[in-house]
Biopython code that builds the backbone (N, CA, C, O; Angstrom):
import numpy as np
from Bio.PDB.StructureBuilder import StructureBuilder

atoms = [
    (1, "MET", "N", (3.611, -38.881, -28.087)),
    (1, "MET", "CA", (4.748, -39.693, -28.462)),
    (1, "MET", "C", (5.214, -39.331, -29.868)),
    (1, "MET", "O", (6.414, -39.280, -30.141)),
    (2, "GLU", "N", (4.253, -39.079, -30.760)),
    (2, "GLU", "CA", (4.638, -38.730, -32.143)),
    (2, "GLU", "C", (5.578, -37.538, -32.155)),
    (2, "GLU", "O", (6.590, -37.544, -32.855)),
    (3, "ALA", "N", (5.239, -36.507, -31.372)),
    (3, "ALA", "CA", (6.069, -35.299, -31.336)),
    (3, "ALA", "C", (7.480, -35.627, -30.846)),
    (3, "ALA", "O", (8.460, -35.092, -31.362)),
    (4, "LEU", "N", (7.577, -36.496, -29.862)),
    (4, "LEU", "CA", (8.892, -36.848, -29.321)),
    (4, "LEU", "C", (9.646, -37.815, -30.220)),
    (4, "LEU", "O", (10.877, -37.805, -30.234)),
    (5, "TRP", "N", (8.942, -38.644, -30.963)),
    (5, "TRP", "CA", (9.636, -39.507, -31.924)),
    (5, "TRP", "C", (10.202, -38.676, -33.066)),
    (5, "TRP", "O", (11.261, -38.994, -33.608)),
    (6, "ARG", "N", (9.495, -37.613, -33.431)),
    (6, "ARG", "CA", (9.982, -36.753, -34.514)),
    (6, "ARG", "C", (11.212, -35.964, -34.089)),
    (6, "ARG", "O", (12.161, -35.800, -34.855)),
    (7, "LYS", "N", (11.174, -35.468, -32.824)),
    (7, "LYS", "CA", (12.281, -34.627, -32.359)),
    (7, "LYS", "C", (12.375, -34.726, -30.846)),
    (7, "LYS", "O", (11.385, -34.531, -30.141)),
    (8, "SER", "N", (13.559, -35.026, -30.353)),
    (8, "SER", "CA", (13.810, -35.078, -28.911)),
    (8, "SER", "C", (15.167, -34.466, -28.644)),
    (8, "SER", "O", (16.054, -34.560, -29.493)),
    (9, "PRO", "N", (15.357, -33.852, -27.510)),
    (9, "PRO", "CA", (14.391, -33.569, -26.457)),
    (9, "PRO", "C", (13.572, -32.332, -26.778)),
    (9, "PRO", "O", (13.954, -31.502, -27.603)),
    (10, "GLN", "N", (12.427, -32.231, -26.098)),
    (10, "GLN", "CA", (11.554, -31.074, -26.244)),
    (10, "GLN", "C", (10.985, -30.669, -24.889)),
    (10, "GLN", "O", (10.772, -31.503, -24.009)),
    (11, "SER", "N", (10.746, -29.365, -24.743)),
    (11, "SER", "CA", (10.101, -28.854, -23.543)),
    (11, "SER", "C", (8.589, -29.014, -23.684)),
    (11, "SER", "O", (8.086, -29.324, -24.765)),
    (12, "THR", "N", (7.883, -28.803, -22.602)),
    (12, "THR", "CA", (6.417, -28.856, -22.651)),
    (12, "THR", "C", (5.892, -27.865, -23.679)),
    (12, "THR", "O", (4.987, -28.184, -24.451)),
    (13, "GLU", "N", (6.458, -26.667, -23.690)),
    (13, "GLU", "CA", (6.019, -25.643, -24.639)),
    (13, "GLU", "C", (6.252, -26.079, -26.085)),
    (13, "GLU", "O", (5.425, -25.825, -26.960)),
    (14, "ASP", "N", (7.388, -26.740, -26.325)),
    (14, "ASP", "CA", (7.681, -27.255, -27.672)),
    (14, "ASP", "C", (6.643, -28.290, -28.087)),
    (14, "ASP", "O", (6.172, -28.296, -29.225)),
    (15, "ILE", "N", (6.295, -29.164, -27.147)),
    (15, "ILE", "CA", (5.321, -30.219, -27.438)),
    (15, "ILE", "C", (3.948, -29.618, -27.697)),
    (15, "ILE", "O", (3.243, -30.048, -28.609)),
    (16, "VAL", "N", (3.562, -28.624, -26.898)),
    (16, "VAL", "CA", (2.286, -27.934, -27.122)),
    (16, "VAL", "C", (2.275, -27.329, -28.520)),
    (16, "VAL", "O", (1.278, -27.436, -29.235)),
    (17, "GLY", "N", (3.365, -26.701, -28.907)),
    (17, "GLY", "CA", (3.460, -26.113, -30.249)),
    (17, "GLY", "C", (3.386, -27.156, -31.346)),
    (17, "GLY", "O", (2.762, -26.929, -32.383)),
    (18, "ALA", "N", (4.021, -28.302, -31.124)),
    (18, "ALA", "CA", (4.009, -29.380, -32.117)),
    (18, "ALA", "C", (2.608, -29.962, -32.286)),
    (18, "ALA", "O", (2.249, -30.431, -33.365)),
    (19, "LEU", "N", (1.819, -29.928, -31.207)),
    (19, "LEU", "CA", (0.469, -30.494, -31.263)),
    (19, "LEU", "C", (-0.587, -29.482, -31.711)),
    (19, "LEU", "O", (-1.722, -29.858, -32.003)),
    (20, "ALA", "N", (-0.219, -28.212, -31.766)),
    (20, "ALA", "CA", (-1.173, -27.176, -32.165)),
    (20, "ALA", "C", (-1.724, -27.481, -33.553)),
    (20, "ALA", "O", (-0.972, -27.764, -34.486)),
    (21, "GLY", "N", (-3.032, -27.421, -33.675)),
    (21, "GLY", "CA", (-3.682, -27.713, -34.948)),
    (21, "GLY", "C", (-4.021, -29.178, -35.128)),
    (21, "GLY", "O", (-4.898, -29.515, -35.923)),
    (22, "ARG", "N", (-3.338, -30.060, -34.401)),
    (22, "ARG", "CA", (-3.617, -31.495, -34.485)),
    (22, "ARG", "C", (-4.517, -31.938, -33.338)),
    (22, "ARG", "O", (-5.466, -32.698, -33.528)),
    (23, "GLN", "N", (-4.202, -31.452, -32.160)),
    (23, "GLN", "CA", (-4.967, -31.789, -30.958)),
    (23, "GLN", "C", (-5.421, -30.479, -30.323)),
    (23, "GLN", "O", (-4.678, -29.497, -30.309)),
    (24, "ASN", "N", (-6.615, -30.468, -29.811)),
    (24, "ASN", "CA", (-7.131, -29.279, -29.145)),
    (24, "ASN", "C", (-7.006, -29.455, -27.629)),
    (24, "ASN", "O", (-7.979, -29.303, -26.891)),
    (25, "TRP", "N", (-5.793, -29.777, -27.180)),
    (25, "TRP", "CA", (-5.548, -30.041, -25.775)),
    (25, "TRP", "C", (-4.996, -28.805, -25.089)),
    (25, "TRP", "O", (-4.238, -28.034, -25.678)),
    (26, "GLN", "N", (-5.388, -28.631, -23.839)),
    (26, "GLN", "CA", (-4.870, -27.548, -23.017)),
    (26, "GLN", "C", (-3.501, -27.955, -22.464)),
    (26, "GLN", "O", (-3.148, -29.134, -22.447)),
    (27, "MET", "N", (-2.746, -26.964, -22.016)),
    (27, "MET", "CA", (-1.413, -27.202, -21.442)),
    (27, "MET", "C", (-1.497, -28.199, -20.282)),
    (27, "MET", "O", (-0.652, -29.087, -20.171)),
    (28, "ALA", "N", (-2.509, -28.059, -19.417)),
    (28, "ALA", "CA", (-2.646, -28.961, -18.264)),
    (28, "ALA", "C", (-2.841, -30.407, -18.708)),
    (28, "ALA", "O", (-2.310, -31.324, -18.082)),
    (29, "THR", "N", (-3.597, -30.616, -19.781)),
    (29, "THR", "CA", (-3.828, -31.964, -20.306)),
    (29, "THR", "C", (-2.522, -32.572, -20.801)),
    (29, "THR", "O", (-2.241, -33.744, -20.551)),
    (30, "ILE", "N", (-1.743, -31.785, -21.490)),
    (30, "ILE", "CA", (-0.470, -32.264, -22.030)),
    (30, "ILE", "C", (0.505, -32.576, -20.893)),
    (30, "ILE", "O", (1.230, -33.569, -20.949)),
    (31, "LYS", "N", (0.523, -31.730, -19.867)),
    (31, "LYS", "CA", (1.395, -31.996, -18.712)),
    (31, "LYS", "C", (0.982, -33.290, -18.013)),
    (31, "LYS", "O", (1.836, -34.074, -17.601)),
    (32, "THR", "N", (-0.318, -33.512, -17.880)),
    (32, "THR", "CA", (-0.804, -34.752, -17.269)),
    (32, "THR", "C", (-0.369, -35.951, -18.091)),
    (32, "THR", "O", (0.107, -36.944, -17.543)),
    (33, "LEU", "N", (-0.531, -35.863, -19.403)),
    (33, "LEU", "CA", (-0.121, -36.954, -20.287)),
    (33, "LEU", "C", (1.380, -37.200, -20.190)),
    (33, "LEU", "O", (1.811, -38.351, -20.134)),
    (34, "LEU", "N", (2.179, -36.139, -20.169)),
    (34, "LEU", "CA", (3.628, -36.292, -20.050)),
    (34, "LEU", "C", (3.993, -36.981, -18.734)),
    (34, "LEU", "O", (4.877, -37.838, -18.706)),
    (35, "ASN", "N", (3.319, -36.611, -17.653)),
    (35, "ASN", "CA", (3.594, -37.259, -16.359)),
    (35, "ASN", "C", (3.228, -38.731, -16.389)),
    (35, "ASN", "O", (3.953, -39.557, -15.835)),
    (36, "ARG", "N", (2.121, -39.073, -17.022)),
    (36, "ARG", "CA", (1.729, -40.485, -17.126)),
    (36, "ARG", "C", (2.740, -41.274, -17.950)),
    (36, "ARG", "O", (3.127, -42.380, -17.572)),
    (37, "LEU", "N", (3.170, -40.704, -19.081)),
    (37, "LEU", "CA", (4.166, -41.366, -19.927)),
    (37, "LEU", "C", (5.495, -41.507, -19.191)),
    (37, "LEU", "O", (6.193, -42.509, -19.343)),
    (38, "LEU", "N", (5.839, -40.500, -18.394)),
    (38, "LEU", "CA", (7.058, -40.538, -17.598)),
    (38, "LEU", "C", (6.979, -41.649, -16.553)),
    (38, "LEU", "O", (7.935, -42.402, -16.368)),
    (39, "ASN", "N", (5.841, -41.747, -15.875)),
    (39, "ASN", "CA", (5.654, -42.786, -14.855)),
    (39, "ASN", "C", (5.653, -44.188, -15.454)),
    (39, "ASN", "O", (6.044, -45.145, -14.785)),
    (40, "LYS", "N", (5.220, -44.319, -16.704)),
    (40, "LYS", "CA", (5.222, -45.619, -17.380)),
    (40, "LYS", "C", (6.597, -45.966, -17.954)),
    (40, "LYS", "O", (6.825, -47.098, -18.379)),
    (41, "GLY", "N", (7.502, -45.005, -17.967)),
    (41, "GLY", "CA", (8.827, -45.242, -18.519)),
    (41, "GLY", "C", (8.892, -45.108, -20.030)),
    (41, "GLY", "O", (9.889, -45.488, -20.645)),
    (42, "ALA", "N", (7.838, -44.570, -20.637)),
    (42, "ALA", "CA", (7.814, -44.399, -22.090)),
    (42, "ALA", "C", (8.650, -43.208, -22.530)),
    (42, "ALA", "O", (9.165, -43.177, -23.648)),
    (43, "ILE", "N", (8.782, -42.218, -21.633)),
    (43, "ILE", "CA", (9.589, -41.041, -21.923)),
    (43, "ILE", "C", (10.509, -40.781, -20.741)),
    (43, "ILE", "O", (10.296, -41.288, -19.640)),
    (44, "GLY", "N", (11.524, -39.988, -20.992)),
    (44, "GLY", "CA", (12.430, -39.564, -19.938)),
    (44, "GLY", "C", (12.424, -38.054, -19.868)),
    (44, "GLY", "O", (12.037, -37.385, -20.827)),
    (45, "ALA", "N", (12.852, -37.510, -18.736)),
    (45, "ALA", "CA", (12.894, -36.065, -18.551)),
    (45, "ALA", "C", (14.226, -35.670, -17.937)),
    (45, "ALA", "O", (14.740, -36.331, -17.034)),
    (46, "GLU", "N", (14.764, -34.585, -18.445)),
    (46, "GLU", "CA", (16.018, -34.054, -17.941)),
    (46, "GLU", "C", (15.797, -32.589, -17.604)),
    (46, "GLU", "O", (15.296, -31.821, -18.424)),
    (47, "LYS", "N", (16.172, -32.212, -16.397)),
    (47, "LYS", "CA", (15.951, -30.834, -15.962)),
    (47, "LYS", "C", (16.980, -29.916, -16.610)),
    (47, "LYS", "O", (18.181, -30.185, -16.595)),
    (48, "GLU", "N", (16.473, -28.826, -17.180)),
    (48, "GLU", "CA", (17.340, -27.800, -17.764)),
    (48, "GLU", "C", (16.862, -26.451, -17.232)),
    (48, "GLU", "O", (15.866, -25.902, -17.701)),
    (49, "GLY", "N", (17.574, -25.941, -16.268)),
    (49, "GLY", "CA", (17.142, -24.696, -15.625)),
    (49, "GLY", "C", (15.851, -24.929, -14.862)),
    (49, "GLY", "O", (15.785, -25.784, -13.979)),
    (50, "ARG", "N", (14.820, -24.157, -15.211)),
    (50, "ARG", "CA", (13.525, -24.277, -14.532)),
    (50, "ARG", "C", (12.543, -25.168, -15.283)),
    (50, "ARG", "O", (11.396, -25.316, -14.858)),
    (51, "ARG", "N", (12.970, -25.754, -16.377)),
    (51, "ARG", "CA", (12.058, -26.584, -17.172)),
    (51, "ARG", "C", (12.640, -27.976, -17.372)),
    (51, "ARG", "O", (13.814, -28.233, -17.103)),
    (52, "TYR", "N", (11.784, -28.854, -17.847)),
    (52, "TYR", "CA", (12.196, -30.214, -18.180)),
    (52, "TYR", "C", (12.190, -30.381, -19.687)),
    (52, "TYR", "O", (11.350, -29.822, -20.392)),
    (53, "LEU", "N", (13.140, -31.158, -20.161)),
    (53, "LEU", "CA", (13.185, -31.545, -21.568)),
    (53, "LEU", "C", (12.852, -33.021, -21.628)),
    (53, "LEU", "O", (13.465, -33.840, -20.943)),
    (54, "TYR", "N", (11.871, -33.351, -22.457)),
    (54, "TYR", "CA", (11.365, -34.717, -22.552)),
    (54, "TYR", "C", (11.896, -35.391, -23.806)),
    (54, "TYR", "O", (12.040, -34.768, -24.858)),
    (55, "SER", "N", (12.181, -36.671, -23.667)),
    (55, "SER", "CA", (12.647, -37.482, -24.795)),
    (55, "SER", "C", (11.929, -38.821, -24.783)),
    (55, "SER", "O", (11.569, -39.334, -23.723)),
    (56, "ALA", "N", (11.724, -39.377, -25.953)),
    (56, "ALA", "CA", (11.117, -40.705, -26.063)),
    (56, "ALA", "C", (12.138, -41.747, -25.627)),
    (56, "ALA", "O", (13.278, -41.736, -26.090)),
    (57, "VAL", "N", (11.734, -42.635, -24.747)),
    (57, "VAL", "CA", (12.556, -43.770, -24.334)),
    (57, "VAL", "C", (12.081, -45.003, -25.092)),
    (57, "VAL", "O", (12.881, -45.795, -25.591)),
    (58, "LEU", "N", (10.785, -45.145, -25.166)),
    (58, "LEU", "CA", (10.154, -46.270, -25.847)),
    (58, "LEU", "C", (10.195, -46.041, -27.357)),
    (58, "LEU", "O", (9.738, -45.010, -27.850)),
    (59, "LYS", "N", (10.736, -46.993, -28.068)),
    (59, "LYS", "CA", (10.779, -46.888, -29.531)),
    (59, "LYS", "C", (9.389, -47.141, -30.111)),
    (59, "LYS", "O", (8.571, -47.839, -29.513)),
    (60, "ARG", "N", (9.138, -46.561, -31.284)),
    (60, "ARG", "CA", (7.838, -46.704, -31.939)),
    (60, "ARG", "C", (7.469, -48.179, -32.127)),
    (60, "ARG", "O", (6.319, -48.555, -31.899)),
    (61, "THR", "N", (8.419, -49.013, -32.535)),
    (61, "THR", "CA", (8.115, -50.434, -32.774)),
    (61, "THR", "C", (7.720, -51.140, -31.479)),
    (61, "THR", "O", (6.838, -51.998, -31.485)),
    (62, "GLU", "N", (8.374, -50.781, -30.361)),
    (62, "GLU", "CA", (8.008, -51.367, -29.069)),
    (62, "GLU", "C", (6.599, -50.932, -28.669)),
    (62, "GLU", "O", (5.802, -51.737, -28.187)),
    (63, "TRP", "N", (6.306, -49.656, -28.875)),
    (63, "TRP", "CA", (4.981, -49.113, -28.553)),
    (63, "TRP", "C", (3.911, -49.806, -29.401)),
    (63, "TRP", "O", (2.869, -50.207, -28.883)),
    (64, "GLN", "N", (4.171, -49.943, -30.694)),
    (64, "GLN", "CA", (3.206, -50.608, -31.573)),
    (64, "GLN", "C", (2.948, -52.040, -31.126)),
    (64, "GLN", "O", (1.805, -52.495, -31.127)),
    (65, "ARG", "N", (3.997, -52.746, -30.748)),
    (65, "ARG", "CA", (3.849, -54.137, -30.310)),
    (65, "ARG", "C", (2.979, -54.222, -29.052)),
    (65, "ARG", "O", (2.051, -55.029, -29.000)),
    (66, "THR", "N", (3.265, -53.410, -28.056)),
    (66, "THR", "CA", (2.500, -53.497, -26.809)),
    (66, "THR", "C", (1.075, -52.981, -26.983)),
    (66, "THR", "O", (0.135, -53.581, -26.462)),
    (67, "GLU", "N", (0.904, -51.886, -27.701)),
    (67, "GLU", "CA", (-0.434, -51.316, -27.890)),
    (67, "GLU", "C", (-1.313, -52.219, -28.752)),
    (67, "GLU", "O", (-2.497, -52.385, -28.461)),
    (68, "SER", "N", (-0.749, -52.802, -29.803)),
    (68, "SER", "CA", (-1.562, -53.663, -30.662)),
    (68, "SER", "C", (-1.952, -54.941, -29.927)),
    (68, "SER", "O", (-3.080, -55.415, -30.061)),
    (69, "ALA", "N", (-1.027, -55.497, -29.154)),
    (69, "ALA", "CA", (-1.363, -56.691, -28.365)),
    (69, "ALA", "C", (-2.441, -56.368, -27.341)),
    (69, "ALA", "O", (-3.357, -57.162, -27.127)),
    (70, "ASP", "N", (-2.335, -55.207, -26.711)),
    (70, "ASP", "CA", (-3.334, -54.791, -25.730)),
    (70, "ASP", "C", (-4.701, -54.602, -26.395)),
    (70, "ASP", "O", (-5.723, -55.013, -25.845)),
    (71, "LEU", "N", (-4.718, -53.981, -27.575)),
    (71, "LEU", "CA", (-5.978, -53.780, -28.305)),
    (71, "LEU", "C", (-6.630, -55.116, -28.645)),
    (71, "LEU", "O", (-7.823, -55.311, -28.412)),
    (72, "VAL", "N", (-5.848, -56.023, -29.191)),
    (72, "VAL", "CA", (-6.390, -57.336, -29.565)),
    (72, "VAL", "C", (-6.918, -58.064, -28.331)),
    (72, "VAL", "O", (-7.979, -58.686, -28.382)),
    (73, "ASP", "N", (-6.186, -57.988, -27.230)),
    (73, "ASP", "CA", (-6.628, -58.649, -25.996)),
    (73, "ASP", "C", (-7.905, -58.016, -25.445)),
    (73, "ASP", "O", (-8.867, -58.720, -25.139)),
    (74, "ARG", "N", (-7.915, -56.691, -25.319)),
    (74, "ARG", "CA", (-9.046, -55.997, -24.694)),
    (74, "ARG", "C", (-10.314, -56.026, -25.535)),
    (74, "ARG", "O", (-11.404, -56.269, -25.017)),
    (75, "VAL", "N", (-10.171, -55.780, -26.824)),
    (75, "VAL", "CA", (-11.343, -55.565, -27.677)),
    (75, "VAL", "C", (-11.766, -56.819, -28.427)),
    (75, "VAL", "O", (-12.952, -57.006, -28.700)),
    (76, "PHE", "N", (-10.812, -57.679, -28.762)),
    (76, "PHE", "CA", (-11.128, -58.829, -29.605)),
    (76, "PHE", "C", (-10.807, -60.167, -28.943)),
    (76, "PHE", "O", (-10.627, -61.172, -29.631)),
    (77, "GLY", "N", (-10.735, -60.183, -27.620)),
    (77, "GLY", "CA", (-10.535, -61.423, -26.883)),
    (77, "GLY", "C", (-9.253, -62.158, -27.210)),
    (77, "GLY", "O", (-9.183, -63.379, -27.066)),
    (78, "GLY", "N", (-8.231, -61.424, -27.653)),
    (78, "GLY", "CA", (-6.945, -62.037, -27.939)),
    (78, "GLY", "C", (-6.816, -62.646, -29.320)),
    (78, "GLY", "O", (-5.774, -63.213, -29.647)),
    (79, "SER", "N", (-7.856, -62.539, -30.138)),
    (79, "SER", "CA", (-7.839, -63.140, -31.472)),
    (79, "SER", "C", (-7.732, -62.062, -32.551)),
    (79, "SER", "O", (-8.465, -61.073, -32.531)),
    (80, "VAL", "N", (-6.819, -62.263, -33.481)),
    (80, "VAL", "CA", (-6.583, -61.287, -34.543)),
    (80, "VAL", "C", (-7.666, -61.338, -35.621)),
    (80, "VAL", "O", (-7.993, -60.307, -36.209)),
    (81, "ALA", "N", (-8.224, -62.517, -35.888)),
    (81, "ALA", "CA", (-9.217, -62.661, -36.965)),
    (81, "ALA", "C", (-10.408, -61.715, -36.799)),
    (81, "ALA", "O", (-10.807, -61.092, -37.782)),
    (82, "PRO", "N", (-10.998, -61.576, -35.603)),
    (82, "PRO", "CA", (-12.117, -60.627, -35.464)),
    (82, "PRO", "C", (-11.697, -59.174, -35.711)),
    (82, "PRO", "O", (-12.502, -58.367, -36.176)),
    (83, "LEU", "N", (-10.449, -58.844, -35.402)),
    (83, "LEU", "CA", (-9.946, -57.497, -35.685)),
    (83, "LEU", "C", (-9.955, -57.233, -37.183)),
    (83, "LEU", "O", (-10.447, -56.199, -37.634)),
    (84, "VAL", "N", (-9.413, -58.166, -37.950)),
    (84, "VAL", "CA", (-9.365, -58.014, -39.405)),
    (84, "VAL", "C", (-10.789, -57.994, -39.970)),
    (84, "VAL", "O", (-11.094, -57.206, -40.865)),
    (85, "ALA", "N", (-11.653, -58.859, -39.447)),
    (85, "ALA", "CA", (-13.049, -58.885, -39.898)),
    (85, "ALA", "C", (-13.722, -57.546, -39.622)),
    (85, "ALA", "O", (-14.466, -57.036, -40.459)),
    (86, "HIS", "N", (-13.463, -56.983, -38.462)),
    (86, "HIS", "CA", (-14.055, -55.684, -38.109)),
    (86, "HIS", "C", (-13.643, -54.614, -39.112)),
    (86, "HIS", "O", (-14.485, -53.871, -39.615)),
    (87, "PHE", "N", (-12.342, -54.537, -39.403)),
    (87, "PHE", "CA", (-11.878, -53.524, -40.337)),
    (87, "PHE", "C", (-12.385, -53.778, -41.751)),
    (87, "PHE", "O", (-12.629, -52.832, -42.500)),
    (88, "SER", "N", (-12.544, -55.026, -42.116)),
    (88, "SER", "CA", (-13.040, -55.307, -43.465)),
    (88, "SER", "C", (-14.518, -54.935, -43.588)),
    (88, "SER", "O", (-14.980, -54.592, -44.677)),
    (89, "GLN", "N", (-15.258, -54.998, -42.485)),
    (89, "GLN", "CA", (-16.683, -54.672, -42.511)),
    (89, "GLN", "C", (-16.954, -53.189, -42.300)),
    (89, "GLN", "O", (-17.884, -52.643, -42.892)),
    (90, "HIS", "N", (-16.158, -52.532, -41.467)),
    (90, "HIS", "CA", (-16.466, -51.160, -41.071)),
    (90, "HIS", "C", (-15.540, -50.104, -41.661)),
    (90, "HIS", "O", (-15.873, -48.919, -41.646)),
    (91, "ARG", "N", (-14.431, -50.494, -42.158)),
    (91, "ARG", "CA", (-13.514, -49.577, -42.833)),
    (91, "ARG", "C", (-13.072, -50.289, -44.092)),
    (91, "ARG", "O", (-12.355, -51.288, -44.029)),
    (92, "LYS", "N", (-13.481, -49.801, -45.187)),
    (92, "LYS", "CA", (-13.185, -50.493, -46.436)),
    (92, "LYS", "C", (-11.679, -50.717, -46.573)),
    (92, "LYS", "O", (-10.892, -49.772, -46.530)),
    (93, "LEU", "N", (-11.298, -51.969, -46.737)),
    (93, "LEU", "CA", (-9.893, -52.304, -46.942)),
    (93, "LEU", "C", (-9.520, -52.019, -48.393)),
    (93, "LEU", "O", (-10.237, -52.394, -49.321)),
    (94, "ALA", "N", (-8.407, -51.361, -48.566)),
    (94, "ALA", "CA", (-7.903, -51.101, -49.912)),
    (94, "ALA", "C", (-7.348, -52.403, -50.484)),
    (94, "ALA", "O", (-6.988, -53.314, -49.739)),
    (95, "ALA", "N", (-7.283, -52.479, -51.794)),
    (95, "ALA", "CA", (-6.728, -53.664, -52.450)),
    (95, "ALA", "C", (-5.298, -53.912, -51.970)),
    (95, "ALA", "O", (-4.872, -55.058, -51.827)),
    (96, "SER", "N", (-4.565, -52.830, -51.726)),
    (96, "SER", "CA", (-3.188, -52.980, -51.240)),
    (96, "SER", "C", (-3.164, -53.585, -49.833)),
    (96, "SER", "O", (-2.241, -54.328, -49.500)),
    (97, "ASP", "N", (-4.173, -53.274, -49.003)),
    (97, "ASP", "CA", (-4.263, -53.875, -47.669)),
    (97, "ASP", "C", (-4.506, -55.380, -47.776)),
    (97, "ASP", "O", (-3.875, -56.170, -47.074)),
    (98, "VAL", "N", (-5.417, -55.763, -48.653)),
    (98, "VAL", "CA", (-5.734, -57.183, -48.846)),
    (98, "VAL", "C", (-4.499, -57.925, -49.353)),
    (98, "VAL", "O", (-4.193, -59.020, -48.880)),
    (99, "ALA", "N", (-3.795, -57.334, -50.309)),
    (99, "ALA", "CA", (-2.585, -57.959, -50.847)),
    (99, "ALA", "C", (-1.527, -58.109, -49.755)),
    (99, "ALA", "O", (-0.859, -59.139, -49.672)),
    (100, "ALA", "N", (-1.377, -57.079, -48.916)),
    (100, "ALA", "CA", (-0.405, -57.142, -47.831)),
    (100, "ALA", "C", (-0.781, -58.235, -46.829)),
    (100, "ALA", "O", (0.090, -58.963, -46.352)),
    (101, "LEU", "N", (-2.070, -58.355, -46.508)),
    (101, "LEU", "CA", (-2.522, -59.408, -45.597)),
    (101, "LEU", "C", (-2.258, -60.798, -46.170)),
    (101, "LEU", "O", (-1.847, -61.705, -45.447)),
    (102, "LYS", "N", (-2.495, -60.960, -47.472)),
    (102, "LYS", "CA", (-2.233, -62.255, -48.114)),
    (102, "LYS", "C", (-0.743, -62.603, -48.039)),
    (102, "LYS", "O", (-0.385, -63.759, -47.812)),
    (103, "LYS", "N", (0.119, -61.605, -48.228)),
    (103, "LYS", "CA", (1.564, -61.842, -48.136)),
    (103, "LYS", "C", (1.956, -62.243, -46.721)),
    (103, "LYS", "O", (2.784, -63.134, -46.526)),
    (104, "ILE", "N", (1.364, -61.588, -45.746)),
    (104, "ILE", "CA", (1.670, -61.896, -44.349)),
    (104, "ILE", "C", (1.257, -63.328, -44.029)),
    (104, "ILE", "O", (1.999, -64.068, -43.383)),
    (105, "ILE", "N", (0.072, -63.710, -44.483)),
    (105, "ILE", "CA", (-0.424, -65.073, -44.230)),
    (105, "ILE", "C", (0.452, -66.100, -44.937)),
    (105, "ILE", "O", (0.800, -67.126, -44.354)),
    (106, "ALA", "N", (0.811, -65.829, -46.191)),
    (106, "ALA", "CA", (1.671, -66.760, -46.936)),
    (106, "ALA", "C", (3.026, -66.912, -46.255)),
    (106, "ALA", "O", (3.549, -68.021, -46.150)),
    (107, "ALA", "N", (3.593, -65.808, -45.795)),
    (107, "ALA", "CA", (4.892, -65.869, -45.110)),
    (107, "ALA", "C", (4.762, -66.636, -43.799)),
    (107, "ALA", "O", (5.650, -67.408, -43.439)),
    (108, "TYR", "N", (3.663, -66.426, -43.088)),
    (108, "TYR", "CA", (3.427, -67.140, -41.831)),
    (108, "TYR", "C", (3.316, -68.637, -42.084)),
    (108, "TYR", "O", (3.931, -69.440, -41.383)),
    (109, "GLU", "N", (2.528, -69.006, -43.090)),
    (109, "GLU", "CA", (2.345, -70.425, -43.399)),
    (109, "GLU", "C", (3.648, -71.066, -43.848)),
    (109, "GLU", "O", (3.936, -72.205, -43.481)),
    (110, "SER", "N", (4.424, -70.359, -44.624)),
    (110, "SER", "CA", (5.710, -70.869, -45.089)),
    (110, "SER", "C", (6.666, -71.059, -43.910)),
    (110, "SER", "O", (7.347, -72.080, -43.816)),
    (111, "ASP", "N", (6.714, -70.081, -43.022)),
    (111, "ASP", "CA", (7.582, -70.157, -41.845)),
    (111, "ASP", "C", (7.117, -71.254, -40.895)),
    (111, "ASP", "O", (7.942, -71.983, -40.343)),
    (112, "LYS", "N", (5.819, -71.378, -40.699)),
    (112, "LYS", "CA", (5.267, -72.393, -39.805)),
    (112, "LYS", "C", (5.592, -73.798, -40.337)),
    (112, "LYS", "O", (5.923, -74.697, -39.564)),
    (113, "GLY", "N", (5.497, -73.976, -41.646)),
    (113, "GLY", "CA", (5.804, -75.269, -42.251)),
    (113, "GLY", "C", (7.254, -75.653, -42.050)),
    (113, "GLY", "O", (7.562, -76.827, -41.843)),
    (114, "SER", "N", (8.151, -74.676, -42.108)),
    (114, "SER", "CA", (9.576, -74.989, -41.921)),
    (114, "SER", "C", (9.894, -75.296, -40.467)),
    (114, "SER", "O", (10.880, -75.977, -40.186)),
    (115, "ARG", "N", (9.077, -74.806, -39.532)),
    (115, "ARG", "CA", (9.299, -75.105, -38.109)),
    (115, "ARG", "C", (8.718, -76.471, -37.731)),
    (115, "ARG", "O", (9.176, -77.088, -36.770)),
    (116, "ASP", "N", (7.728, -76.943, -38.468)),
    (116, "ASP", "CA", (7.084, -78.230, -38.152)),
    (116, "ASP", "C", (7.946, -79.422, -38.549)),
    (116, "ASP", "O", (7.701, -80.536, -38.085)),
    (117, "VAL", "N", (8.931, -79.217, -39.381)),
    (117, "VAL", "CA", (9.766, -80.309, -39.884)),
    (117, "VAL", "C", (10.705, -80.818, -38.836)),
    (117, "VAL", "O", (11.480, -81.739, -39.095)),
]
sb = StructureBuilder()
sb.init_structure("model")
sb.init_model(0)
sb.init_chain("A")
sb.init_seg("    ")
for serial, (resi, resn, name, xyz) in enumerate(atoms, 1):
    if name == "N":
        sb.init_residue(resn, " ", resi, " ")
    sb.init_atom(name, np.array(xyz, "f"), 0.0, 1.0, " ", f" {name:<3s}", serial, name[0])
structure = sb.get_structure()
């Protein structure tokens, strides 16, 4: 998806080239992944001669929303607090991460208070 968000449309060969050095995937693996993404509606394909050109249909923000919700549901039982606790224990949070989390919580509390009125 990253390759297609950066540039669309692209052929399979273009995508393989874009992933070279980042992923050690074979052409068959990439074709399988493209077919799965196509079947999920995350990407689209347009035939050009004997090849297909792939484009991202799903926007990055939509993907982040669905994937993060799925992660929280599958791994942390639907609760965000254990996710944050996990990262604070196993991946050192930078001071900027902590500050950003505090801002998010303050904004949430402020917004929640205005809805309760």
